[in-house]
N, C-alpha and C positions, 0 to 999 in steps of 0.2 A: 352375033350374042344377045339371046335375051337383055332386053332394056330391065328386069326385073331382079336380078341377080341378089342375093342376101347371104352373106358371108358368118358364120356362126362360131366366133373362138374361143369359148369356152363349153363349159361339160353343162348339158342341159338336159333336163327329162324330154327323153326324146319324141312326145310330142307333140315337141317346138315342130318336128318336122312336117306332121301330117296339116298340123293349123296354120304355117305358115303358105305350105301349097295349098291348100283349100282357098287360101287368099288372094291367091293368085302371082306367086313369088317361085324362082327356082333356089332353094337350096343350099349351098356347100357348108355341112358340119363338120366343122375345123377343131373341134376341142384339142388339139395336140400342136397346131401350127404354134412357130414360134412368133417373136414380133420380126425380125427381118424380115419374114414370111410375110406375115401382115403388112409392112410396109411395102413389098416388091409387088403387091399383089393390090391391095384395097380400092386401087384405082376401076376397076372394075368392076364394084360391086355400088348398089345405090340404098342397101342397109347393109347396117351393122350390129350384130346383136351380141351383148356383152356379160359378163358378169365382173369381175376384178382382174385377170390376167395380167394389165400393162392399160398405163395409164393413156386416154385417149389425148395426146395433147397438138400442139401446133404440130410437131413434126408428122404427123400419122395424119393427121387433119389435110395437112395441105396436098398428100398423095390421092388424097381422096376426091375426086377432083366430081366423081357422078352421087356422089352419097346425097341421098335425101331424109334421113333418119337412121337413128340410133334407137335400138331398143335397151333397154339396162335390168336385167332379170333380177332386180331388188329394188333396194332403195334409196342409197346412198349416191351420190352425183360428185363423189368431192374429189375422182382422179378424171374429171372429163371439163375441157376448155371448153365453158358453157360459154362465154362472150363470142368466142369464135364461132359457134354453131347459129348464135343468135343472128351474126355479124353475116353470115352466109346462110339466112336462112333453110337451116338443116334439124328437122326438127326431133326434138327429146322425147323419151315416153320411158317412164320404169313402173315398177309394179308393187310401189309399197303394197296395196291394196291385198296381192298375194299371201305376204307372208304377215300380215296384221295381226293376225288371231294367234300364229305362233307365238309374237312374239309376247305378246301378253298372256298370256299361258305362262311361257317359260321364266316371265316374271314374277308372274305369283307363285310358280313352282319354286323358285331360285328364293324368294321372300320365304316361306312355309318352312322350307328345309331350316333356311340360317336361325329361324325362331326356335324352332323344334330340335334341332342341335341335329341332324338328322345324318348327315356323314360321320360327322364325329362315334353318334353314337353306333350308328352299323360299323364302323371301324372296331368299335371295342367289344360287341356283342361279337361279330366272330372272332374274335381273341379268345373268347371267357369270360370279358370281365360285363358285370352288371352293375351300371353305377342308375339310381332313378333321380336322386335327389340333384344331382352334377347335371344332369340332365336337361332337366326341369324348364318347358317350354314357355315361350311367351304367348300370349292371343294378338291376333289381327283387331278382333272387332275394336270398335270403340275408337282406334286412333287415325290419326289423320295424315292420308295419305299427299306428298305433295306431289306433282310432277311438272313437269316444264319442257316444254313441247307439246303442242295438243292437237298433232298432226294424226295422220292415220295409224302410229304405233300408240302417240299418248290417249288417242282417244278409245284403242282397243283393248289396253290396259287400263282404263276408267272403268268398262265396261264390264271386263271378267272380273272386278272388286264389287261390282252390282252387290254380290249374294253377301258379303264378309260385312255386314254394318259399320262402314268407317266413314269417317270424313275425307271426299276428296277436296282437293283445290287443284285451279290448273293454271299455271304462269304460261302465255306466248307472246312475246315480244309481239309479233305481228299478225295477231291474229286476234277479234272479239267478238261478242255478243256470242259467245258458244255454250254457254252456262245453261246448265237444266237440271231436273227434279236432285239429281244427285250428283251433280259435278258442279261446283262452285268455282267461276272466274275470279281469281283473284291475282294482285299487284305482287311483282317479287318478294316485298313488301311484306305484304300479308303470307304469303309464303314461308318466307325465312321467319316469322312471326309465331306458326300454329304448327310447322309439318313437326311428323315425328319418324315418317316415311320416306324419304325422295327418291325419285326416278326419271330417269333423264332420257329422253325422246327427242332430241335435235341431231340436225345434220352435223356432218363438219364441214365448219366456214372458219374463213379468219376470226369471225367475230366469237366463236364458239371455240376457236382452240386454246386448250387450256382454261377455259371459263369459270369451270371451278379451281380458283385457287385460294390461299387460304387469306386473304381480304375477305371475300366471298364467304367462305365457309365458316367463319372466325362470327358472323353476323346472325348464324342460327341462332332461335334464344334457348333451344333444348339440343339436347345430344339425339342424332338420328341415325336407323339404318338408309345405306347408300345401295340402291339397284341402278348400275348402268347396261343398258342393254342397245346401247346407242352407237358412240364410237370410241374409242379410247382415248385419244389426244385430246377430249375435254377436260380430262385430270390428269395430271402423270405420279405417277412411279410415288415419288421423292412427297407429292400432297397427300396422296392417301396416306403413306405412312403415319406423315406427320398428324394426318385428321387422325389416324385412329390410333397413334400415342396419347394425344392429346385427348381424347375422347369424343370429340366432336362429331365422328362415326362411331356408332354402337359397334357394325358390323358391315360386311361390304357383299352383297352380290356381282358379281364381274364378268358378263359374257364376251367382254372387251379391253383390249388391253393398248395403254401408250403404244408398246411395239409389241407386234403377236408374232414376229420371227426372231426367233430364240438365238437362232443361228449370226443374228445381226446388232446383238445387244451390246452396247458398250459397257464400259466396266462398270462404270456407274448404275446404269440401269440393270447390270446382273447383280448387282450388289443390292440394291433398293427392290428387285423383283425376289431376289432370294426373303427378304425380310418380310415380306408379306406374305409369299406361299408360306410361311412356317407358324401363320395367326390361325388359330383356330375359328375364329370367326369372321373369316371370310372365304367365299364359295367362289367356285372357278367355274367356265364351262369358257367351250373352245372357237368364240365367237359364232352359235348356232341357234341362238334365240327365232332365227325365222329359216331354220333348217328342218323342218320335219317333211314327212314323205308329203304330205298334205301340200304344205306350201311350195313344195316342188316343181306338182303337177298346175297347180293353181296360177302360179305366177308365167306359166304360161300362157294361160286362158287371158289373162289381164292384158298382158303385152300385147297378144296378136289382136286384140279387139280393140286395143287404141290405136292400134298401125291401121286399122281396118278403118276406122271411123274416120280418120285422119284423111284417110287418101279414098274416101268412097264415091269422090264425083271426077276422079281420074279415070 
């Protein structure tokens, strides 16, 4: 059996097959594989390429005796046992660079749609309703956009804002020295003071789960528009509703939700989401900010290049 077998357990752009083969790997592409089948078979593979089908937890990793690397076709790492990987020198690659442009564009698209009532106006015109004053828009120019999290996604969003004549503040607890001619590095306090539009670009960790609670949101000095293309668990349905009810949020663009599996909602989540869904100043999309035709292929290119570079001397 070849020592370079790689298992792909999620659906991916099929260019991954030739890219991995050119890099010297024998690929088994099994997007329909079940978790039990993965557990039964993982011992034979040196590489595992994933999206989000199943948690890469200790149960699975203990069976992966030959595993040398995991490739995450995306950005989030919250379902992976990072401590185990570090302890056992298993390399982890992710491909945030592959979909960061898509995320930046989606965030701006959602914001402009919210500002200009695009969804509402479209639905009205289709019904023969022609209301101009009720759909008067808001301009982005001149506003201060606050970005929390200045990694690949946050910096991409900032670059995409470059032509809108906005002031951009960015806060990142774990980074410094990234300010430039159009992005001002800010403290959290400065961001709370000046922001008109807040966009979240942080990973899901113990620290960021429910990061946006009412204690923090009450500290914003002005009513704000809110964009979340990061992870839904950083703010709950209840907090979103309260912030909208109280005018802390003037509107929201939500690509992610606290719980994205509607059939698993608790009764409280169901009621809270229904309240949220009834609001005309909230725009939803189904976790597709990084999900373009172009990013689907670019993610593969980024991921395989990282794998090749890491094992180039072996």
